C-alpha positions in Angstrom: 23.5 117.6 80.9 22.2 121.0 79.9 18.7 122.2 81.0 16.8 123.7 78.1 14.4 126.5 79.0 10.7 126.2 78.2 9.3 128.5 75.5 9.2 132.0 76.9 11.5 131.3 79.8 14.9 132.9 80.1 17.8 130.5 79.8 19.2 130.1 83.4 22.7 129.7 82.1 22.4 133.0 80.2 21.0 134.7 83.3 23.9 133.4 85.4 26.4 134.7 82.8 24.8 138.2 83.1 25.4 138.2 86.8 29.1 137.9 86.1 29.2 140.5 83.4 30.4 143.1 85.9 34.2 143.0 86.4 33.7 143.5 90.1 31.4 140.5 90.5 33.5 138.5 88.2 36.7 139.4 90.1 35.1 138.5 93.5 34.0 135.1 92.1 37.5 134.6 90.7 38.9 135.2 94.2 36.5 132.6 95.6 37.5 130.1 92.9 41.2 130.7 93.6 40.6 130.0 97.3 38.7 126.8 96.4 41.5 125.8 94.0 44.1 126.3 96.7 42.1 124.3 99.3 41.2 121.4 97.1 44.4 121.4 95.0 42.4 122.1 91.8 43.5 123.8 88.6 42.2 127.3 87.8 42.9 129.3 84.7 42.0 132.9 83.7 42.1 134.0 80.1 42.1 137.8 79.5 41.1 139.4 76.2 42.3 143.0 76.0 41.2 144.7 72.9 42.5 148.2 73.9 45.7 147.6 72.0 43.9 146.5 68.9 41.7 149.6 69.0 44.8 151.8 69.4 46.6 150.0 66.6 43.8 150.6 64.1 42.3 154.0 65.1 41.0 154.9 61.7 39.2 151.6 61.2 37.5 151.8 64.6 36.8 155.5 64.4 34.2 154.8 61.7 32.1 152.9 64.3 29.9 154.9 66.7 30.1 154.2 70.4 26.8 152.3 70.1 28.0 150.2 67.2 31.3 149.3 69.1 29.3 148.4 72.2 27.0 146.2 70.1 29.9 144.5 68.5 31.5 143.8 71.9 28.2 142.4 73.1 28.0 140.1 70.2 31.7 139.1 70.6 30.9 138.3 74.3 28.0 136.2 73.1 30.2 134.4 70.6 32.9 133.7 73.3 30.2 132.5 75.8 28.9 130.0 73.3 32.5 128.8 72.6 33.2 127.8 76.2 31.8 125.3 78.6 28.7 126.1 80.6 30.8 125.9 83.8 33.2 128.7 82.6 32.5 132.3 83.6 32.7 135.1 81.1 32.9 138.7 82.3 31.5 141.6 80.3 33.6 144.0 78.4 34.8 146.9 80.6 37.6 149.2 79.3 37.8 146.9 76.3 38.8 143.9 78.5 37.0 140.6 79.0 37.9 137.7 81.3 37.1 134.0 81.2 37.4 132.0 84.4 38.0 128.3 83.7 37.6 126.2 86.8 39.4 122.9 86.9 41.3 123.8 83.8 45.1 123.4 83.7 47.3 125.9 81.8 47.6 123.6 78.8 43.8 123.5 78.4 43.5 127.3 78.8 46.2 127.8 76.2 44.4 125.4 73.8 41.2 127.4 74.3 43.1 130.7 73.8 44.4 129.4 70.5 40.9 128.4 69.4 39.5 131.8 70.5 42.3 133.6 68.7 41.1 132.1 65.4 37.4 132.5 66.2 37.8 136.2 67.2 39.7 136.9 64.0 37.0 135.3 62.0 34.3 137.1 64.0 36.0 140.5 63.4 36.4 139.7 59.7 32.7 138.7 59.2 31.2 141.3 61.5 33.3 144.3 60.8 35.0 143.3 57.6 38.3 143.7 59.5 40.8 142.1 57.2 44.0 142.9 59.0 45.9 139.9 60.3 46.6 141.3 63.8 47.3 139.2 66.8 44.5 138.9 69.2 45.7 139.9 72.7 44.9 136.9 74.9 46.7 136.4 78.2 46.6 133.1 80.0 47.2 132.9 83.8 46.9 129.6 85.7 47.0 128.2 89.2 49.1 126.3 90.1 52.0 127.7 88.1 55.4 126.1 88.9 57.3 129.3 88.0 55.1 132.2 89.2 53.1 130.4 91.9 49.8 132.0 92.9 50.9 135.6 92.6 50.3 136.2 88.9 46.8 134.8 89.2 46.1 137.0 92.3 47.4 140.1 90.5 45.3 139.4 87.4 42.2 138.9 89.5 42.9 142.2 91.3 42.9 144.0 88.0 39.2 143.0 87.6 38.4 144.4 91.0 39.7 147.8 90.1 
């Protein structure tokens, strides 16, 4: 059940998402969730969207946007992603063109399914918002715990990247 705010009140869910917009705060919460997942044998997945390569691959296209326009676009893209995931999932802000999604109690298959949906949605968003017609891959990385091959290490290393 989702609690709807009264007229004039800020949505508590939106306010909570803003708390985790900082990569530092997001990374600390991700570490906490990893400890919880280990203790209670729960799934935990992290999806990382890194648009730095996309920006490098199309420099002339993105050069036409001012810094403010690019930041506004990233903010709107974060809003789109936030609306595309469950209320229990955490979405970081964009820092250095990277954004993270922390998916508690989500196995790797579920995270990969979400990444596939986000790939299509982000392409559509870029096409509609920026008239970006190029069919480029959207750089989404999925890391999950437990992982039979890589264990906990890849998840830990990926979380550390958010902590700086």
